[in-house]
C-alpha positions, 0 to 999 in steps of 0.5 A: 777854352779848349774844345774836347769834342774831338775824341773819335775818328770820322766814320766812312761814308760807305762802310765796307764789309770786314773779313776777320783773319784771326779769332783770338782774344783781342778780336773778341774783347776789342775789335768786334765790340768796337766795330759793333758800336761803330756800325761796321759790317762784318762779312766773315771770319777765318782762323786756323782753329775752326772751333774758335772761328765758329764760337766767335761767329755764334757769339757776334752774329757773324754770317760766315766762317771760311774754311780756308784762307784762300776762301776768306781772301776771295770775299768781294769788296772786303777790308781785311782785319788781320789779328794773328801772331807777328810771325804769321803776318808776312804769309797772309800779306802775300796771300791777299789780293792785289790792291786790297785794304788791310789792317794788320795787328801790331807789331809789324813783325817780330823785329825790324828786319821782318817788318821791312819784309812785310812792308816790301811785300805789301807795297809790291802787291799795291796794298792799302795797308795800315797797322792797328796801333790804336792807342793814338785813337783812344778818346782821352789821348785824342783829347790830350793831343788837342791840348798839345796842338792848341798850345794849352800846355805850352812847350813839352819838357817832361813826359812819363808813361808809368805802367805797374800792374800784373799782366796775364801773359798766359792769355796769349800762348804764343808769347811764352818762349819768344825772345822779345816780349814786353817792348815789341808787344806792349810798350810799342803802343807808347813808343808809337804814340810818343814818336807820333807826337814828337818824332824820332828821338836823337838817342834811346836808352833802355833796361829790360828785366825778366821776372816770370818763368818762361817769358822774355822781358816783362819789365822795361824802362826806355828813355827817349832823349830829345836834345836842344833843337838846332837852328833850322831843324824841323819842328816836332809835330808837338812843340818841345821845350827848345832846351830838350825834353825827357820822355820816359816809358816805365813798365812792370808787368809783375806787380802781383800785389793787387790794385792799391799801388798799381798804376797805368798813366801817361803824364805830360808836363809843359811850360804852361800846364800838366795833363795826366791820362789814365789808361784803365785797361791795364789795371784789370785786363781785359775788362779794365777801369774807365779811362780818365784825362785830367789837366791843370794850368799854371796857377789853376786847379785840376779839371776832369775832361768828360770822355766818350769812352776808353782805349778798350774797346773804343780806340779800335774803331779809329784805325778801321775808320781811317783805313776805310776812309782812305779806301773811299778817298775821304782821308789822304793816307792811313795815320798808321800806315805800314811805312809809318809803323816801320819807323815805330819798329825802328824805335823798338829795335833801338830800345832792344839794342840799347838794352844790350849795351853796357852801362857806364861803370861806377868809379871806385869810391876808395880810389885816391882823390886826385890832387 
């Protein structure tokens, strides 16, 4: 019987104080509730909007609001939690003290080129830097990874992420008018998770659409093609069917017809069983509904896995715990270090470029039938 106790990351022995750089909605709805539940101390907060920083400090009992970024980065012994729009990340990285520990909000820049500049700057300053790609740390997906690692589901041959919902993009004013939206700010979570499980695919196909006035891509279909494994090729972290696998991410954020036919789930089918993980936050953002994990083995019946929590907010303790354990020497390296996140940004870039490629034209059905 599979053990499902592994649904959280171990905590550091000596939690360091956290300095928040950015006081936006994600910090309020996810970062701080997770840190409070995990017992992480928060030393202070800085934001370009002092009123937002003071409101956050009052609501969560944060002892200090910094007047400037320079004042915030002088906090002794702090781990920095940076939750700002992607275009601001590089400037903050260059302002951090050498060898500091920092957790950067996803995405790692607006595109692959900017991501490379951020990584270069972080490494030049000797930073212990990770990216908050926290879906890998969601309780139901840690439990699902255990099912995959112990072979319960067998070799994976089909994976589908399906998100059909109405996402309130207006909550983030900076998203309006930017040239890239859905994949780099939302589906990046699924692409990162799948790349972490299966490695980089051999090819990417993608179609993007925009249906909401003033916004770029708000719906996407991204197909990751994993072909047959060549003899001697390195194995994926999770065993794939040797004949290849279909891995699909389908999202539509413009479903404005209520919850009845909305969906937010990840399905994994293997040679021996199937698992379905519900990602409840997408169904009523940011409150969400509880996550679920169900699985069924060949010839058996579906079983629910008891979960300790959901993606929002519980997964957000994972990247911070991992980073702090790296800082104290308990973990060897961040799971989502900036070099690892750079590979995810390369996959995101591939999806956008694939969406620009012309498809194969449909042959004229009325053309003469060849002899």
